[in-house]
C-alpha positions as CSV (number, residue, x, y, z in Angstrom):
1,Q,-14.8,20.9,-15.1
2,K,-14.7,22.2,-18.7
3,K,-11.3,20.8,-19.3
4,F,-11.4,17.6,-17.3
5,Q,-13.9,14.9,-16.4
6,I,-14.1,15.0,-12.6
7,H,-15.0,11.9,-10.7
8,V,-16.1,12.2,-7.1
9,A,-16.0,9.3,-4.6
10,I,-18.5,9.9,-1.8
11,N,-19.4,8.1,1.3
12,K,-22.3,9.9,3.0
13,T,-22.4,13.5,1.6
14,K,-25.0,14.1,-1.2
15,I,-23.7,16.2,-4.1
16,K,-25.8,17.3,-7.0
17,N,-23.8,18.5,-9.9
18,K,-24.4,17.4,-13.5
19,N,-20.8,18.0,-14.4
20,L,-19.4,15.5,-11.9
21,R,-19.3,11.8,-12.2
22,I,-20.2,10.6,-8.7
23,F,-19.8,7.1,-7.3
24,S,-20.1,5.4,-4.0
25,A,-17.0,4.7,-2.0
26,K,-18.4,2.8,0.9
27,N,-15.8,0.1,0.6
28,K,-12.3,-0.2,-0.9
29,N,-13.2,-2.6,-3.7
30,L,-15.6,-0.1,-5.2
31,I,-12.7,2.4,-5.5
32,D,-10.3,-0.1,-7.1
33,D,-13.0,-1.2,-9.6
34,Y,-14.0,2.3,-10.5
35,V,-10.4,3.4,-11.1
36,K,-9.8,0.3,-13.2
37,K,-12.9,0.9,-15.4
38,N,-12.5,4.7,-15.9
39,Q,-9.6,6.8,-17.2
40,I,-8.5,8.3,-14.0
41,D,-5.2,10.3,-14.1
42,A,-5.0,11.5,-10.6
43,I,-6.5,11.2,-7.1
44,I,-6.9,14.3,-5.1
45,N,-7.9,13.4,-1.5
46,F,-9.9,16.1,0.3
47,A,-11.6,13.6,2.6
48,A,-11.0,14.3,6.2
49,L,-12.6,14.3,9.6
50,T,-11.6,17.8,10.7
51,N,-13.5,18.5,13.9
52,L,-10.7,18.3,16.5
53,E,-13.0,17.7,19.5
54,F,-14.9,15.0,17.6
55,C,-11.6,13.3,16.6
56,E,-10.5,13.3,20.3
57,K,-13.7,11.5,21.3
58,N,-13.8,9.2,18.2
59,V,-10.2,8.1,17.8
60,N,-11.0,5.0,15.7
61,L,-13.2,7.0,13.2
62,S,-10.5,9.7,13.0
63,K,-7.9,7.0,12.3
64,K,-10.1,5.4,9.6
65,T,-10.7,8.7,7.8
66,N,-7.5,10.6,8.4
67,Y,-5.0,7.7,8.3
68,F,-6.3,4.5,6.7
69,L,-8.1,6.1,3.8
70,P,-5.3,8.4,2.7
71,V,-2.8,5.5,2.9
72,Y,-5.1,3.2,1.0
73,L,-5.5,5.9,-1.8
74,A,-1.7,6.1,-1.9
75,K,-1.6,2.4,-2.6
76,V,-4.3,2.7,-5.3
77,S,-2.3,5.6,-6.9
78,K,0.9,3.4,-6.9
79,K,-0.9,0.3,-8.2
80,F,-2.5,2.2,-11.2
81,N,0.4,4.7,-11.7
82,L,-1.7,7.7,-10.9
83,K,-0.7,11.1,-9.5
84,Y,-1.8,11.4,-5.8
85,V,-2.4,14.7,-4.0
86,F,-3.1,14.5,-0.3
87,I,-4.6,17.5,1.4
88,S,-3.1,17.3,4.8
89,T,-3.3,19.9,7.6
90,D,-1.3,22.8,9.0
91,N,-2.5,21.8,12.5
92,F,1.0,21.3,13.8
93,K,3.3,23.1,16.2
94,F,6.7,24.2,15.0
95,K,9.6,25.5,17.1
96,E,11.1,27.3,14.2
97,K,9.6,30.5,12.8
98,K,10.9,29.9,9.3
99,L,9.8,26.5,8.0
100,S,11.4,24.1,5.6
101,E,10.6,20.6,4.3
102,N,12.8,19.2,7.2
103,S,11.3,21.3,10.0
104,K,10.6,19.3,13.2
105,I,6.9,18.8,13.6
106,E,5.0,18.4,16.8
107,T,1.5,17.0,16.6
108,L,-1.1,18.7,18.7
109,K,-4.0,16.3,19.0
110,V,-5.4,13.0,17.6
111,Y,-6.3,14.7,14.3
112,S,-2.8,16.1,13.5
113,A,-1.2,12.9,14.7
114,H,-3.2,10.9,12.2
115,K,-2.5,13.4,9.4
116,R,1.2,13.3,10.1
117,K,1.3,9.5,10.3
118,S,-0.5,9.5,6.9
119,E,2.0,11.8,5.3
120,K,4.9,9.6,6.4
121,E,3.3,6.4,5.1
122,I,2.1,8.0,1.9
123,L,5.6,9.0,1.0
124,K,6.9,5.5,1.7
125,I,4.3,4.0,-0.6
126,N,4.4,6.5,-3.4
127,H,7.3,9.0,-3.1
128,K,5.9,11.0,-6.0
129,S,2.8,12.0,-4.0
130,L,2.2,15.7,-3.4
131,I,1.3,16.5,0.2
132,I,-0.2,19.9,0.8
133,R,-0.2,21.2,4.3
134,T,-2.9,23.8,4.4
135,N,-6.2,24.8,5.8
136,F,-8.8,25.8,3.2
137,F,-11.8,27.8,3.8
138,C,-15.1,27.9,2.0
139,Y,-18.8,28.3,2.7
140,G,-20.3,25.5,4.8
141,N,-23.5,23.8,4.0
142,K,-26.9,24.1,5.6
143,N,-26.1,21.3,8.1
144,R,-22.6,22.5,9.1
145,K,-21.5,26.0,9.1
146,S,-17.8,26.6,8.4
147,F,-15.5,28.6,10.6
148,S,-15.6,31.4,8.0
149,D,-19.4,31.3,8.0
150,V,-19.4,31.9,11.8
151,I,-17.0,34.8,11.5
152,L,-18.9,36.4,8.6
153,N,-22.3,36.0,10.3
154,S,-21.0,37.5,13.5
155,I,-19.7,40.5,11.6
156,K,-23.0,40.9,9.7
157,L,-24.9,40.7,13.0
158,K,-22.3,43.1,14.6
159,N,-21.7,40.4,17.3
160,K,-18.5,40.4,19.2
161,I,-16.4,37.2,18.7
162,G,-13.3,35.9,20.4
163,L,-10.5,34.7,18.2
164,F,-7.0,33.6,18.8
165,K,-3.7,35.5,19.4
166,D,-1.3,32.5,19.3
167,V,-2.5,30.5,16.3
168,Y,-0.7,30.6,13.0
169,Y,-2.0,28.8,9.9
170,T,-1.9,28.8,6.1
171,P,-5.4,29.2,4.9
172,I,-6.4,29.3,1.3
173,Y,-9.8,29.9,-0.4
174,W,-11.0,26.6,-1.8
175,K,-11.4,27.9,-5.3
176,Y,-7.7,28.9,-5.4
177,L,-6.6,25.6,-3.9
């Protein structure tokens, strides 16, 4: 924030931070107009609907957020010659233990199917895009606790929690990402 001017497009979430330039992104035209009027160098897309069960029940909303929006932002980045970073997901199944760029991917649910479809389309639109397959963790907010919050609170309360034995992922703390 000290080195760059950060612009944040939001839909519903309220953010209070005097160092950020916040604008509404309720429709596509607002994003185009904003990019045109401001000196934007890059788009970093953190937007996602990540609740897997919710995505299964709300397929159209998942598609809108996890497929249509990322693809639209790729088109904006191409149109205005901007760098585009898409935060995808690591919610895939792989047969290989050692992965490469060409590893065969198996989607697990609606969420990962939309993210994978986005990746493919983004690279067709703007092959210079950077796609990061990760799972970042951070503190949740008062309305929605993060997975890390649940684990930390359980440890603090000395409650037993059940976790997974067969799930592998690539988490990174949000500040490092």
